[in-house]
Structure formats: structure tokens, C-alpha cells
TORTORRO-539322 format. One line per field, with one value per atom (N, C-alpha, C): x, y, z; residue in one letter. Coordinates in steps of 0.02 Angstrom, whole numbers, plus 50000, padded with zeros to 5 digits. Atoms other than C-alpha are relative to their C-alpha. Layout:
REM TORTORRO-539322
east	[X:...];
north	[Y:...];
up	[Z:...];
type	[A:...];
***
This chain:
REM TORTORRO-539322
east	[50001:49454:50040:49940:49604:49972:50019:49598:50042:49959:49650:50039:49949:49796:50001:49997:49789:49969:50038:49671:49999:50001:49691:49961:50057:49523:49994:50014:49520:50042:49961:49662:50029:49974:49695:50023:49980:49791:50039:49965:49845:50035:49971:49964:49972:50028:49894:49952:50050:49817:50026:49994:49919:49986:50021:49869:50079:49955:50006:49993:50017:49920:49915:50077:49751:49965:50044:49628:50052:49975:49757:49961:50050:49674:50060:49953:49776:49982:50023:49751:50063:49926:49895:49950:50050:49798:50063:49973:49950:50074:49919:50135:50040:49956:50281:50008:49976:50341:49962:50013:50254:50039:49970:50344:49975:50032:50294:50042:49936:50412:49951:50014:50396:50057:49940:50514:50000:50002:50556:49950:50058:50413:49925:50062:50278:49958:50047:50184:50012:49994:50251:49987:49989:50307:49931:50060:50131:49941:50030:50048:50006:49984:50146:49988:50021:50120:49923:50064:49938:49986:50024:49934:50027:49980:50038:49965:50029:49932:50043:49951:50069:49957:50037:49959:49919:50071:49771:49982:50010:49723:49942:50069:49597:49950:50053:49499:50011:49995:49475:50006:49972:49531:50043:49955:49659:49980:50019:49612:50057:49962:49727:49962:50059:49647:49930:50066:49482:49990:50005:49522:50003:50011:49490:50048:49931:49670:49978:50019:49588:49951:50056:49437:50025:49970:49535:50068:49930:49716:50046:49965:49772:50014:50005:49704:50025:49980:49752:50081:49934:49926:50043:49973:49959:50014:49996:49959:50059:49947:50089:50070:49942:50268:50038:49983:50352:50072:49947:50514:50003:50005:50507:50081:49938:50656:50049:49947:50753:49981:50028:50750:50006:50009:50694:50040:49964:50838:50028:49966:50910:50072:49936:51091:50050:49966:51139:49983:50012:51060:50041:49964:51123:49944:50039:51044:49925:50057:50938:49972:50033:50899:49949:50048:50815:49954:50060:50726:49950:50042:50655:49956:50036:50605:49936:50048:50516:49954:50047:50432:49948:50058:50356:49959:50057:50286:49963:50035:50218:49957:50042:50127:50012:49995:50206:50016:50002:50184:50078:49919:50347:50029:49981:50359:50021:49993:50362:50074:49945:50494:50062:49945:50641:50014:50012:50586:49998:49999:50534:50060:49926:50702:50038:49962:50787:49970:50036:50668:50036:49981:50699:50076:49934:50876:50027:49966:50910:49982:50020:50806:50037:49952:50901:50081:49927:51072:50037:49977:51118:50000:50005:51114:50071:49938:51300:50015:49994:51281:49951:50057:51156:50023:49990:51251:50054:49974:51324:49969:50020:51290:49978:50028:51177:50065:49962:51293:50075:49943:51443:50000:50018:51365:49990:49996:51382:49936:50063:51247:49946:50028:51195:49976:50015:51188:49943:50072:51076:49941:50059:50960:49974:50031:50943:49982:50028:50910:49937:50075:50774:49942:50044:50693:49975:50032:50693:49968:50037:50614:49904:50065:50479:49964:50030:50453:50006:50002:50471:49929:50064:50287:49954:50016:50267:49937:50054:50152:49980:50030:50046:50024:49964:50120:50049:49936:50290:50004:49990:50304:50074:49920:50489:50000:50005:50509:50075:49937:50674:50040:49959:50758:50064:49925:50925:50030:49978:50939:50071:49928:51122:50051:49960:51194:50058:49951:51356:49975:50013:51333:49994:49989:51385:49936:50062:51248:49934:50071:51110:50003:50017:51131:49985:50023:51127:49938:50060:50977:49952:50058:50874:49999:50005:50918:49966:50042:50840:49935:50069:50689:49952:50036:50662:49977:50010:50679:49927:50058:50536:49953:50060:50426:49983:50031:50412:49955:50040:50335:49941:50054:50223:49991:49999:50172:50042:49957:50293:49983:50010:50267:50073:49938:50432:49995:50007:50441:50075:49925:50586:49992:49996:50636:50045:49960:50757:49967:50029:50693:50027:49964:50830:49998:50018:50785:49931:50058:50603:50005:49987:50666:50040:49965:50787:49961:50034:50669:49934:50071:50472:49978:50033:50354:49939:50057:50226:50014:49968:50238:49936:50058:50137:50034:49949:50215:49940:50026:50166:50030:49972:50184:49955:50034:50122:49950:50035:50033:49942:50050:49925:50038:49978:49950:49988:49986:50003:50025:49993:50038:50003:50006:50006:49968:50008:50033:50065:49941:50164:50065:49923:50363:49999:49989:50344:49949:50048:50195:50034:49974:50290:50063:49932:50462:49970:50014:50354:49960:50043:50248:50050:49981:50390:50041:49968:50453:50061:49934:50639:50000:50016:50666:50081:49916:50869:50016:49958:50992:50075:49941:51168:50045:49968:51280:50071:49925:51469:50029:49980:51553:50066:49922:51723:50014:49983:51708:49940:50053:51592:50005:50013:51516:49998:49993:51499:49941:50057:51372:49948:50041:51281:49968:50020:51255:49953:50027:51197:49921:50060:51073:49952:50046:50992:49963:50045:50939:49926:50076:50746:49994:50023:50666:50041:49957:50812:49983:50002:50777:50074:49961:50941:50065:49944:51124:50057:49957:51245:50050:49924:51436:50020:49984:51468:50085:49939:51645:50012:49963:51759:49959:50032:51646:49932:50073:51494:49956:50066:51331:49942:50074:51159:49987:50054:51026:49927:50060:50858:49961:50048:50716:49925:50065:50535:49952:50044:50461:50047:49959:50520:50004:50024:50444:50067:49943:50593:50062:49943:50719:50067:49932:50858:50019:49980:50842:50010:49986:50832:50063:49939:50984:50056:49963:51076:50011:49987:51050:50040:49980:51089:50085:49918:51268:50038:49988:51288:50012:50004:51249:50055:49957:51364:50073:49931:51514:50024:49997:51498:50050:49968:51576:49970:50030:51442:50016:49980:51510:49958:50036:51377:49933:50055:51200:49937:50055:51067:49960:50047:50912:50010:50023:50888:49954:50066:50744:50012:50008:50682:50028:49982:50746:49939:50063:50643:49969:50052:50594:49965:50031:50549:49938:50074:50437:49951:50039:50356:49951:50034:50311:49948:50042:50256:49930:50055:50149:49934:50043:50081:49946:50039:50030:49951:50037:49948:49936:50060:49856:49951:50059:49772:49965:50043:49731:49950:50045:49639:49940:50048:49539:49938];
north	[50068:49905:50001:50023:49841:49975:50024:49838:49941:50051:49677:50005:49993:49697:49939:50067:49507:49945:50059:49369:49934:50067:49179:49964:50033:49088:49926:50066:48902:49965:50006:48888:49920:50072:48713:50000:50000:48670:49923:50068:48499:50010:50006:48450:49930:50069:48308:49965:50024:48201:50004:49985:48256:50079:49929:48409:50020:49956:48538:50034:49963:48638:49966:50037:48598:50041:49953:48726:50051:49950:48865:50072:49941:49017:50046:49957:49179:50064:49926:49365:50046:49943:49514:50073:49943:49657:50071:49954:49778:50002:49995:49836:49940:50039:49729:49934:50063:49550:49953:50058:49390:49953:50069:49226:49952:50071:49091:49939:50057:48934:49936:50071:48773:49953:50047:48622:50009:49988:48611:49955:50044:48540:49996:50006:48592:50044:49975:48700:50074:49918:48886:50024:49976:48915:50001:50000:48862:50055:49947:48975:50065:49940:49120:50018:49983:49092:50016:49992:49086:50072:49941:49240:50061:49946:49326:49988:50022:49257:49975:50056:49147:49947:50063:49005:50006:49992:48987:49938:50053:48876:49966:50046:48718:50029:49986:48779:50058:49939:48938:50066:49947:49108:50057:49965:49241:50079:49922:49434:50036:49943:49586:50066:49929:49736:49992:50009:49657:49972:50022:49614:49931:50071:49432:49998:50009:49401:49956:50059:49258:50038:49950:49374:50061:49931:49546:50000:49992:49490:50077:49933:49658:50054:49958:49764:49982:50045:49641:50032:49998:49636:50060:49940:49826:50013:49989:49815:49944:50042:49674:50003:49986:49669:49925:50057:49493:49995:50038:49416:49925:50071:49238:49971:50034:49105:50028:49979:49144:50070:49939:49328:50010:49995:49381:50043:49948:49463:49984:50019:49504:50030:49970:49500:50044:49958:49579:50071:49927:49746:50025:49974:49872:50017:50006:49903:50056:49962:50064:49977:50034:49968:49959:50062:49830:50037:49977:49934:50042:49977:50043:49950:50038:49891:49975:50022:49836:50069:49939:50011:49993:49998:49996:49955:50050:49820:50022:49974:49901:50053:49946:50037:50050:49948:50167:50043:49954:50323:50026:49982:50389:50046:49945:50541:49980:50022:50454:49953:50046:50329:50008:49993:50407:50014:49983:50469:49927:50079:50278:49964:50054:50206:50040:49971:50340:49970:50021:50298:49930:50065:50112:49990:50010:50104:50037:49988:50227:49942:50050:50101:49944:50063:49956:49998:50002:50026:49979:50021:50013:50061:49943:50195:50010:49992:50185:49943:50050:50041:50003:49985:50120:49977:50013:50085:49954:50073:49917:49948:50045:49771:49942:50054:49653:49930:50055:49502:50028:49973:49610:50004:49978:49624:49939:50059:49497:49988:50040:49379:50049:49958:49496:50051:49944:49656:49963:50011:49563:49983:50008:49503:50079:49939:49697:50019:49964:49730:49969:50050:49586:50037:49972:49669:50081:49919:49856:49992:49998:49783:49975:50014:49716:50072:49932:49895:50058:49937:50001:50033:49966:50031:50020:49989:50059:49970:50060:49902:50015:49998:49893:49929:50066:49706:49978:50026:49639:49918:50073:49452:49975:50028:49377:49905:50087:49186:49978:50019:49137:50048:49941:49306:50004:50000:49253:49932:50074:49077:50016:49991:49057:50053:49941:49211:49979:50025:49208:50045:49974:49267:50082:49921:49448:50014:49980:49458:49995:50016:49383:50045:49959:49507:50063:49944:49639:50011:50001:49583:50002:49990:49556:50056:49946:49723:50048:49978:49782:49983:50046:49671:50044:49966:49747:50064:49919:49933:49995:50003:49886:49985:50021:49792:50071:49951:49972:50039:49965:50048:49966:50048:49903:49934:50080:49730:49947:50069:49586:49929:50082:49403:49981:50038:49313:49925:50073:49126:49970:50041:49020:49925:50069:48841:50012:49978:48927:50030:49968:48944:50057:49941:49067:50057:49955:49165:50047:49957:49207:50031:49985:49220:50077:49944:49362:50053:49942:49447:50019:50013:49412:50036:49980:49489:49953:50061:49350:49949:50059:49173:49963:50031:49062:49919:50054:48869:49952:50050:48747:49939:50071:48563:49962:50052:48438:50042:49967:48573:50037:49983:48619:50056:49957:48764:49977:50019:48711:50044:49956:48863:50071:49931:49046:50042:49961:49178:50050:49955:49309:49954:50030:49273:49991:50002:49303:49924:50035:49181:49929:50046:49055:49978:50017:49054:49986:50010:49042:49914:50058:48896:49936:50054:48776:49984:50025:48670:49974:50025:48623:49915:50080:48428:49976:50031:48417:50049:49967:48479:49989:50001:48500:49991:50009:48430:50000:49980:48480:49961:50037:48342:50000:50029:48341:49937:50078:48167:49963:50035:48089:49923:50077:47920:49967:50029:47797:50020:49983:47818:49965:50059:47659:50034:49985:47746:50062:49943:47907:49977:50031:47812:49972:50026:47721:50047:49955:47879:50001:49990:47893:50081:49946:48006:50016:50005:47996:49951:50042:47944:49989:49992:47972:50039:49946:48034:49995:49975:48114:50015:49957:48145:50053:49950:48315:50026:50005:48323:49973:50039:48252:50025:49977:48266:50045:49970:48360:49949:50049:48272:50040:49980:48311:49944:50046:48218:50025:49987:48208:49961:50041:48176:50010:50002:48137:50060:49961:48230:50050:49929:48404:50011:49989:48392:49994:49988:48456:49951:50039:48364:50036:49973:48498:49984:50003:48489:49919:50071:48301:49974:50013:48280:50042:49963:48419:49957:50045:48303:49935:50061:48154:50004:49981:48234:50018:49975:48294:49929:50051:48138:49936:50043:48025:50032:49948:48165:49990:49993:48171:50072:49935:48358:50037:49947:48453:50078:49917:48630:50021:49959:48668:49949:50026:48621:50054:49954:48715:49958:50031:48667:50021:49985:48668:50001:50011:48706:49956:50052:48576:50020:49989:48555:50012:49994:48609:49949:50069:48434:49984:50020:48421:50046:49947:48586:49978:50013:48537:49941:50073:48366:50012:49973:48440:50035:49962:48562:49951:50035:48437:49962:50041:48331:50032:49954:48474:50021:49966:48539:49933:50067:48354:49989:50010:48336:50048:49948:48507:49979:50007:48439:49957];
up	[50039:50242:49943:50045:50147:49927:50063:49955:49978:50002:49889:49925:50063:49765:49955:50040:49721:50040:49983:49756:49960:50019:49733:50025:49975:49744:49969:50014:49749:49926:50045:49625:49977:50021:49530:49936:50070:49378:50000:50010:49312:49926:50065:49167:49984:50018:49078:50053:49958:49211:50080:49926:49370:50022:49976:49474:50020:49968:49506:50052:49945:49616:50018:49992:49705:50065:49972:49785:50048:49970:49825:50014:49992:49905:50050:49961:49969:49973:50019:49965:50018:49984:49952:50004:49982:50039:50019:49987:50082:49960:50022:50037:50039:49964:50092:49954:50039:50043:50018:49975:50035:49968:50029:50027:49977:50032:49926:49998:49998:49986:49983:50012:49930:49964:50029:49887:49920:50079:49700:49972:50023:49607:50043:49971:49746:49959:50035:49625:50006:49998:49649:49945:50066:49475:49968:50021:49418:50025:49977:49536:49982:50016:49488:49932:50069:49305:49988:50004:49327:50009:49972:49430:49955:50043:49302:49921:50076:49142:49962:50050:49070:49980:50018:49076:50029:49983:49104:50053:49951:49265:49983:50001:49261:50018:49960:49401:50033:49958:49499:49977:50048:49472:50038:49959:49501:49984:50015:49517:50025:49986:49513:50003:49997:49594:49989:50008:49578:49925:50067:49387:49976:50020:49317:49954:50050:49233:49938:50064:49117:49954:50030:49068:49976:50026:49048:50005:50008:49029:49995:50017:48957:50068:49949:49090:50072:49938:49232:49991:50007:49164:50011:49996:49168:50070:49939:49354:50036:49972:49364:49974:50023:49352:50019:49995:49333:49977:50015:49340:50005:50008:49285:50041:49984:49348:49958:50059:49192:49973:50002:49173:49917:50075:48986:49962:50024:48940:49915:50075:48748:50022:49993:48776:49947:50046:48620:50003:49972:48692:50044:49956:48782:50057:49951:48952:49975:50014:48898:49923:50046:48729:50015:49977:48825:50030:49954:48950:49953:50047:48808:49966:50042:48721:50054:49954:48879:50010:49994:48911:49945:50050:48733:50012:49966:48780:50044:49949:48927:49984:50022:48820:50039:49958:48916:49945:50056:48805:49979:50011:48716:50028:49979:48797:50075:49932:48966:50012:50000:48928:50023:49968:48961:50082:49943:49137:50041:49968:49168:50002:49995:49131:50036:49970:49229:50081:49946:49377:50020:49984:49366:50007:49984:49337:50064:49940:49487:50056:49940:49592:50002:50004:49542:49996:49993:49544:49933:50056:49361:49961:50051:49284:49983:50040:49259:49956:50052:49151:49934:50052:49032:49922:50066:48876:50002:50009:48922:49976:50026:48832:50065:49956:48940:50010:50014:48878:50040:49966:48970:50080:49917:49152:50026:49955:49292:50008:49986:49345:50051:49960:49494:49961:50021:49378:49940:50058:49241:50038:49969:49382:50020:49992:49428:49937:50063:49245:49991:50014:49258:50047:49932:49415:49978:50028:49319:49956:50060:49178:50038:49958:49314:50028:49972:49388:49965:50032:49245:49986:50008:49220:50071:49929:49416:50008:49985:49442:50068:49942:49592:50035:49980:49612:49956:50026:49576:50033:49995:49565:49983:50019:49570:50011:50005:49552:49988:49997:49613:49987:50020:49603:50010:49995:49678:49986:50013:49602:49948:50048:49524:50018:49975:49625:50038:49953:49722:50066:49937:49917:50004:50006:49882:49957:50054:49741:50037:49970:49844:50050:49954:49977:49965:50023:49864:49958:50035:49759:50065:49939:49943:50025:49966:50001:49938:50047:49817:50014:49991:49848:50061:49942:50020:49985:50024:49954:49957:50038:49822:50033:49947:49961:50040:49954:50047:49960:50054:49885:49990:50049:49829:50030:49993:49847:49966:50021:49812:50013:49971:49809:49966:50023:49803:50007:49999:49761:50003:49980:49823:50042:49960:49881:50064:49959:50003:50058:49937:50191:50025:49985:50226:49960:50034:50092:50021:49977:50142:50077:49917:50335:49995:50008:50274:49953:50043:50161:50003:50007:50184:50070:49946:50304:50010:49994:50281:49942:50041:50208:49982:50006:50119:49968:49995:50126:49952:50050:49964:50008:50003:49974:49966:50044:49842:49987:50027:49774:50034:49952:49930:50043:49942:50059:50069:49929:50222:50041:49945:50302:49971:50029:50288:50053:49939:50411:49998:49992:50463:50001:49993:50475:50071:49916:50674:50010:49979:50679:49977:50017:50570:50053:49953:50683:50060:49938:50836:49994:50009:50760:49997:50018:50704:50071:49946:50841:49999:50014:50861:50011:50009:50821:50005:49990:50858:50043:49946:50984:49986:50007:50969:50076:49942:51129:49984:50000:51153:50068:49940:51280:50009:49984:51348:50027:49973:51416:49959:50041:51275:50016:50005:51292:49928:50078:51154:49972:50052:51014:50031:49979:51077:50052:49926:51252:49978:50037:51164:49966:50048:51051:50048:49960:51197:50041:49973:51276:50002:50006:51318:49960:50036:51191:49931:50037:51077:49933:50076:50890:49949:50052:50805:50025:49969:50858:49942:50054:50731:50032:49989:50750:49959:50033:50710:49995:49986:50780:50055:49942:50901:50074:49936:51071:49984:50014:50969:49960:50023:50926:49984:50005:50857:50011:49980:50936:49977:50009:50853:50042:49936:50972:49975:50031:50950:50053:49944:51112:50024:49973:51147:50061:49930:51325:50035:49941:51445:49980:50016:51337:50029:49997:51366:50077:49935:51556:50023:49993:51562:49970:50020:51449:50041:49958:51569:50053:49934:51725:49983:50019:51621:50002:50020:51570:50078:49921:51767:50029:49980:51815:49995:50021:51712:49971:49993:51716:49931:50055:51529:49975:49991:51550:49941:50056:51448:50002:50002:51393:49958:50038:51267:49974:50027:51223:49976:50034:51110:49952:50049:51013:49922:50064:50821:49973:50047:50706:49963:50062:50595:49930:50055:50441:49943:50048:50280:49983:50007:50245:50056:49929:50432:50013:50000:50423:49944:50047:50267:50031:49977:50333:50067:49913:50528:49960:50001:50428:49948:50020:50298:50040:49973:50427:50052:49959:50542:49958:50044:50382:49999:49999:50359:50054:49936:50538:50014:49998:50521:49958:50055:50365:50031];
type	[M:M:M:S:S:S:T:T:T:S:S:S:I:I:I:A:A:A:T:T:T:I:I:I:K:K:K:A:A:A:L:L:L:S:S:S:H:H:H:K:K:K:Y:Y:Y:S:S:S:R:R:R:D:D:D:W:W:W:A:A:A:I:I:I:R:R:R:N:N:N:I:I:I:N:N:N:F:F:F:E:E:E:V:V:V:T:T:T:E:E:E:K:K:K:G:G:G:I:I:I:L:L:L:G:G:G:L:L:L:L:L:L:G:G:G:S:S:S:N:N:N:G:G:G:A:A:A:G:G:G:K:K:K:S:S:S:T:T:T:T:T:T:M:M:M:N:N:N:I:I:I:L:L:L:C:C:C:G:G:G:V:V:V:I:I:I:N:N:N:Q:Q:Q:T:T:T:E:E:E:G:G:G:E:E:E:A:A:A:L:L:L:I:I:I:D:D:D:G:G:G:I:I:I:N:N:N:I:I:I:R:R:R:K:K:K:N:N:N:P:P:P:V:V:V:E:E:E:A:A:A:K:K:K:R:R:R:L:L:L:I:I:I:G:G:G:F:F:F:L:L:L:P:P:P:Q:Q:Q:K:K:K:A:A:A:P:P:P:L:L:L:H:H:H:F:F:F:E:E:E:L:L:L:T:T:T:V:V:V:D:D:D:E:E:E:Y:Y:Y:L:L:L:T:T:T:Y:Y:Y:C:C:C:A:A:A:N:N:N:L:L:L:R:R:R:D:D:D:I:I:I:P:P:P:S:S:S:A:A:A:D:D:D:I:I:I:P:P:P:K:K:K:A:A:A:L:L:L:E:E:E:V:V:V:A:A:A:K:K:K:A:A:A:K:K:K:C:C:C:G:G:G:I:I:I:S:S:S:H:H:H:F:F:F:S:S:S:N:N:N:R:R:R:L:L:L:L:L:L:S:S:S:N:N:N:L:L:L:S:S:S:G:G:G:G:G:G:Y:Y:Y:Q:Q:Q:Q:Q:Q:R:R:R:V:V:V:G:G:G:I:I:I:A:A:A:Q:Q:Q:A:A:A:I:I:I:I:I:I:H:H:H:N:N:N:P:P:P:K:K:K:L:L:L:V:V:V:V:V:V:L:L:L:D:D:D:E:E:E:P:P:P:T:T:T:N:N:N:G:G:G:L:L:L:D:D:D:P:P:P:N:N:N:Q:Q:Q:I:I:I:L:L:L:E:E:E:V:V:V:R:R:R:K:K:K:L:L:L:I:I:I:K:K:K:E:E:E:I:I:I:G:G:G:E:E:E:E:E:E:R:R:R:S:S:S:V:V:V:I:I:I:L:L:L:S:S:S:T:T:T:H:H:H:I:I:I:L:L:L:S:S:S:E:E:E:V:V:V:Q:Q:Q:A:A:A:T:T:T:C:C:C:D:D:D:R:R:R:I:I:I:I:I:I:M:M:M:I:I:I:E:E:E:H:H:H:G:G:G:E:E:E:V:V:V:V:V:V:F:F:F:A:A:A:D:D:D:T:T:T:M:M:M:N:N:N:A:A:A:F:F:F:N:N:N:N:N:N:Y:Y:Y:I:I:I:E:E:E:P:P:P:N:N:N:S:S:S:L:L:L:V:V:V:L:L:L:H:H:H:L:L:L:D:D:D:N:N:N:P:P:P:P:P:P:S:S:S:L:L:L:T:T:T:E:E:E:L:L:L:E:E:E:S:S:S:L:L:L:D:D:D:Q:Q:Q:I:I:I:S:S:S:Q:Q:Q:V:V:V:E:E:E:V:V:V:I:I:I:N:N:N:H:H:H:G:G:G:Q:Q:Q:F:F:F:R:R:R:L:L:L:T:T:T:F:F:F:E:E:E:N:N:N:P:P:P:N:N:N:Q:Q:Q:I:I:I:T:T:T:Q:Q:Q:K:K:K:L:L:L:I:I:I:A:A:A:I:I:I:C:C:C:S:S:S:E:E:E:R:R:R:Q:Q:Q:W:W:W:G:G:G:L:L:L:S:S:S:E:E:E:I:I:I:Y:Y:Y:L:L:L:E:E:E:K:K:K:S:S:S:S:S:S:L:L:L:D:D:D:G:G:G:I:I:I:F:F:F:A:A:A:Q:Q:Q:L:L:L:S:S:S:A:A:A:N:N:N:S:S:S:K:K:K:G:G:G:R:R:R:K:K:K];
***
């Protein structure tokens, strides 16, 4: 039987009159990385902040290793490492000074702090910057320091809210690699609005839209669940845009380049075979055709509709 590291039960919260999240339920029972995916304003940060004890929920409960974080916040927070959207850095301090400060906040015994610093710095690849001012580090290394403060007390659960936000492509790849390594040793919850971030990093996924869970399963299940809703055609002898738009099952046509078109369709049933036959019959010179996955907005719309249909 798996031990629950984090449990969210019927979690709801509202600011003034508006509900930010409504009846959120999920459980973290194993090591690895759980992606919390949602568009901006979907309720991800609210969920994270409640789980980490930053704010108190309106309804429901959040448990860390069976401990109710609202009733026993100090005990529960000992088990959590948290990196909010904006890393809580003190730029006038060196890396060692800052991490020592964080270790003291985490109530690590003084005799154990040097070892805790070395382990966290080694894991995050920042040992060579021990005496460097935080203000003199690049954005990627500042984010590594932010992650180091989240793991310095060896927590069971690490919560990362938009950890690659604002980084350049190379920095993003480096931070993703670091997060994967942390996920091999403990449970990680990663919040993001970027679908590719979850696909590149996470084992499991929970999608939130308009404050409600619309999907919760493994990444493999997610990739198999989402149906394509568009395809790309490359035609050496293309017809007029009007003729493409008049094709059965096609709802929209977009010109990508000369002879290359994106066709959005309503019914995926044998759409590829039908278009191949039409292109051959009308001698359009088909040289390439492939299906595309739905856009993130389309995925949310599809999942939201399916979720409502099950209720």
C-alpha cells in the first residue's frame, strides 16, 4: 500500500466573491514529478499556496504525509520545500550566506548546516559560486539557488511554481535536467502553463481549467487521450484557398507557406485517407501530410467539455 505524501481533498478557495478553485482533489503517493498544468489564472498558484501553507483555503483540506497543514502548519512545513513563482532571494547576500539563512529558517541544527549546504549546492551545481553575490549570478543560476533553498532540509515533497519562467532556452534545459534529478529522489509537484514543460519533465499530469480539475492521469495516458484536430498539407500544385475551404469536414484553412496549408477539421474519422484520395484525384501534387496535436487552448476546451459531460 502506497503512503500518501500529499493529499488534496475537496479544496476550494475564493477571493472576495469569486472562486479561484473549486473542489480540487488529487494525491501524490510516489517519487517522481507531477505536473500541475493550467492556463494563466486557472488556479494553479492558489492550489500551490494552500498546499504549502502560504494561504488558508475556504473549504477542503491539504495533508502532507497525513498532517493537516492548516491545523499543524509547522510540523507539515518541515516536510515541504517550496519555490514560488518569484524566488525569495536576498540579492545582497552571497550564495552561502543566503543558504545558511534558509537553513536556519528551516530549523536545521547548527552543526548540520555546513553539510546541508554542501549537499544542496552540489545537487544544484552551484558549489563554485559559494562566495558569489546573488545579484551577480545569471537568471539560470539564481533559479538554481532558489531550488537549493527548497531542498536544503531534505523535504519529502518539493513544490515548484513556474520554475523556468523567464529563463532562456539553454537555462530552461539545465533547470529541467535538475528537476528530473530531484524527482528521482523525492516527490515533486511542478506548476506551469506551458504544455511542453510538462511533456518534457513530468511523469503524471493534473490539468486545471477555470479552477476545476479536467484531467488527472499519466503523461502516456494524456498523450493517447488527446485527439489531433488539424493536419498540414504540402502541395506542389495547390488549388485555390476557396477550394480547400469547401472540402467536406474541413472547418478552417491557414496558409503556412507557398503550397503548405494547415487544415482544421471537425471529425477525425479517416480524414487523412480522404484527403490523400482527393489530392490524387485532383492532381494537387501531395508531397507531405501529417496530423498535428491540438493547441493548448483546444486541449483545455476538449477536456473541459468531456469533464462536464461526465458530471
